[in-house]
ZADO-1210 file (C-alpha; in nm, 4 decimals, padded with zeros to 6 digits):
<atoms>
<atom x="-12.9561" y="01.9139" z="04.5557" code="ARG" pos="1"/>
<atom x="-12.8247" y="02.0141" z="04.8929" code="LEU" pos="2"/>
<atom x="-12.9126" y="01.7713" z="05.1769" code="LYS" pos="3"/>
<atom x="-12.8348" y="01.7632" z="05.5422" code="TRP" pos="4"/>
<atom x="-12.9503" y="01.5940" z="05.8594" code="THR" pos="5"/>
<atom x="-13.0504" y="01.7929" z="06.1688" code="ALA" pos="6"/>
<atom x="-12.8546" y="01.6983" z="06.4785" code="ALA" pos="7"/>
<atom x="-13.0519" y="01.5422" z="06.7654" code="THR" pos="8"/>
<atom x="-12.7895" y="01.6329" z="07.0345" code="ALA" pos="9"/>
<atom x="-12.5444" y="01.9176" z="07.0712" code="ASN" pos="10"/>
<atom x="-12.1560" y="01.8700" z="07.0900" code="ALA" pos="11"/>
<atom x="-12.1785" y="01.8161" z="07.4673" code="SER" pos="12"/>
<atom x="-12.4358" y="01.5492" z="07.4272" code="GLY" pos="13"/>
<atom x="-12.7293" y="01.7592" z="07.5564" code="GLY" pos="14"/>
<atom x="-13.0598" y="01.7983" z="07.3790" code="ALA" pos="15"/>
<atom x="-13.0874" y="02.0380" z="07.0871" code="CYS" pos="16"/>
<atom x="-13.3070" y="02.3470" z="07.1175" code="ARG" pos="17"/>
<atom x="-13.6814" y="02.2985" z="07.0580" code="LYS" pos="18"/>
<atom x="-13.7393" y="02.6551" z="06.9368" code="ASP" pos="19"/>
<atom x="-13.5815" y="02.6365" z="06.5946" code="ILE" pos="20"/>
<atom x="-13.8174" y="02.7891" z="06.3221" code="VAL" pos="21"/>
<atom x="-13.5903" y="02.7754" z="06.0208" code="LYS" pos="22"/>
<atom x="-13.2527" y="02.6825" z="05.8630" code="TYR" pos="23"/>
<atom x="-13.0596" y="02.9284" z="05.6554" code="ASN" pos="24"/>
<atom x="-12.8426" y="02.8168" z="05.3699" code="ILE" pos="25"/>
<atom x="-12.5398" y="03.0282" z="05.2785" code="TYR" pos="26"/>
<atom x="-12.3439" y="03.0188" z="04.9565" code="TYR" pos="27"/>
<atom x="-12.0152" y="03.1529" z="04.8214" code="ALA" pos="28"/>
<atom x="-11.8672" y="03.0581" z="04.4851" code="ARG" pos="29"/>
<atom x="-11.5210" y="03.0201" z="04.6201" code="TYR" pos="30"/>
<atom x="-11.3917" y="02.9204" z="04.9793" code="LYS" pos="31"/>
<atom x="-11.2255" y="03.2570" z="05.0312" code="GLU" pos="32"/>
<atom x="-11.5385" y="03.4559" z="04.9320" code="ASP" pos="33"/>
<atom x="-11.7821" y="03.5887" z="05.1993" code="THR" pos="34"/>
<atom x="-12.0940" y="03.3678" z="05.1894" code="PRO" pos="35"/>
<atom x="-12.4340" y="03.5285" z="05.1304" code="ALA" pos="36"/>
<atom x="-12.7743" y="03.4088" z="05.2343" code="LEU" pos="37"/>
<atom x="-12.9068" y="03.1724" z="04.9578" code="LEU" pos="38"/>
<atom x="-13.2419" y="03.0691" z="05.1087" code="THR" pos="39"/>
<atom x="-13.4229" y="02.9902" z="05.4326" code="GLY" pos="40"/>
<atom x="-13.5844" y="02.6502" z="05.4886" code="VAL" pos="41"/>
<atom x="-13.9000" y="02.6753" z="05.7102" code="THR" pos="42"/>
<atom x="-14.0181" y="02.3068" z="05.6894" code="ASN" pos="43"/>
<atom x="-13.8419" y="02.1959" z="05.9969" code="ILE" pos="44"/>
<atom x="-14.0750" y="01.9053" z="06.1040" code="ASN" pos="45"/>
<atom x="-13.8275" y="01.6427" z="05.9481" code="ASN" pos="46"/>
<atom x="-13.4819" y="01.5452" z="06.0547" code="LEU" pos="47"/>
<atom x="-13.3692" y="01.5471" z="05.6884" code="GLU" pos="48"/>
<atom x="-13.3744" y="01.8553" z="05.4662" code="TYR" pos="49"/>
<atom x="-13.2867" y="01.9373" z="05.1121" code="SER" pos="50"/>
<atom x="-13.2825" y="02.2326" z="04.8799" code="HIS" pos="51"/>
<atom x="-13.2849" y="02.2067" z="04.5048" code="LEU" pos="52"/>
<atom x="-13.0799" y="02.4543" z="04.3130" code="ARG" pos="53"/>
<atom x="-13.1625" y="02.5629" z="03.9608" code="ASN" pos="54"/>
<atom x="-12.9544" y="02.3589" z="03.7073" code="ALA" pos="55"/>
<atom x="-12.8643" y="02.6718" z="03.5099" code="THR" pos="56"/>
<atom x="-12.6985" y="02.8102" z="03.8234" code="ASP" pos="57"/>
<atom x="-12.4813" y="02.5098" z="03.8724" code="GLY" pos="58"/>
<atom x="-12.4008" y="02.3932" z="04.2199" code="PHE" pos="59"/>
<atom x="-12.0190" y="02.4587" z="04.2408" code="ALA" pos="60"/>
<atom x="-11.9373" y="02.6537" z="04.5418" code="GLY" pos="61"/>
<atom x="-11.9226" y="02.6514" z="04.9211" code="CYS" pos="62"/>
<atom x="-12.2201" y="02.6104" z="05.1542" code="TYR" pos="63"/>
<atom x="-12.3019" y="02.6141" z="05.5116" code="TYR" pos="64"/>
<atom x="-12.6267" y="02.5976" z="05.7257" code="VAL" pos="65"/>
<atom x="-12.7347" y="02.7810" z="06.0359" code="THR" pos="66"/>
<atom x="-13.0480" y="02.7441" z="06.2499" code="SER" pos="67"/>
<atom x="-13.2636" y="03.0353" z="06.3571" code="VAL" pos="68"/>
<atom x="-13.4840" y="03.0356" z="06.6695" code="THR" pos="69"/>
<atom x="-13.8262" y="03.1959" z="06.6950" code="ARG" pos="70"/>
<atom x="-13.6593" y="03.5015" z="06.8633" code="ASN" pos="71"/>
<atom x="-13.4478" y="03.5402" z="06.5509" code="ASN" pos="72"/>
<atom x="-13.1215" y="03.4235" z="06.7059" code="GLN" pos="73"/>
<atom x="-12.8959" y="03.2587" z="06.4517" code="GLU" pos="74"/>
<atom x="-12.6607" y="02.9718" z="06.5306" code="SER" pos="75"/>
<atom x="-12.2927" y="02.9407" z="06.4513" code="GLN" pos="76"/>
<atom x="-12.2402" y="02.8060" z="06.0981" code="PRO" pos="77"/>
<atom x="-12.2195" y="02.4344" z="06.0344" code="SER" pos="78"/>
<atom x="-11.9081" y="02.2998" z="05.8714" code="ASN" pos="79"/>
<atom x="-11.8317" y="02.4594" z="05.5295" code="LEU" pos="80"/>
<atom x="-11.8763" y="02.2108" z="05.2373" code="ILE" pos="81"/>
<atom x="-11.7265" y="02.3041" z="04.9070" code="CYS" pos="82"/>
<atom x="-11.8289" y="02.1169" z="04.5737" code="LYS" pos="83"/>
<atom x="-11.7195" y="02.1458" z="04.2095" code="ASP" pos="84"/>
<atom x="-11.9339" y="02.0860" z="03.9010" code="ASN" pos="85"/>
<atom x="-11.6831" y="01.8334" z="03.7703" code="CYS" pos="86"/>
</atoms>
């Protein structure tokens, strides 16, 4: 299960955008690989989000999240998080 909390303020302390319509989750097996879009999460009414991966796929790899506005503008990636199956 991938889980993250949406920010309520930007890095400068200002309000976050109100026109976010989805969050994209990107995945790469190894840190040096180029991440590919894993899925888009459109249930954005909560401040906490999760995405459940299929157990046969494993979860090892590196992930980051972006937000997408209703004008289809995608944010910069979040921090890259890498996990192992062990």
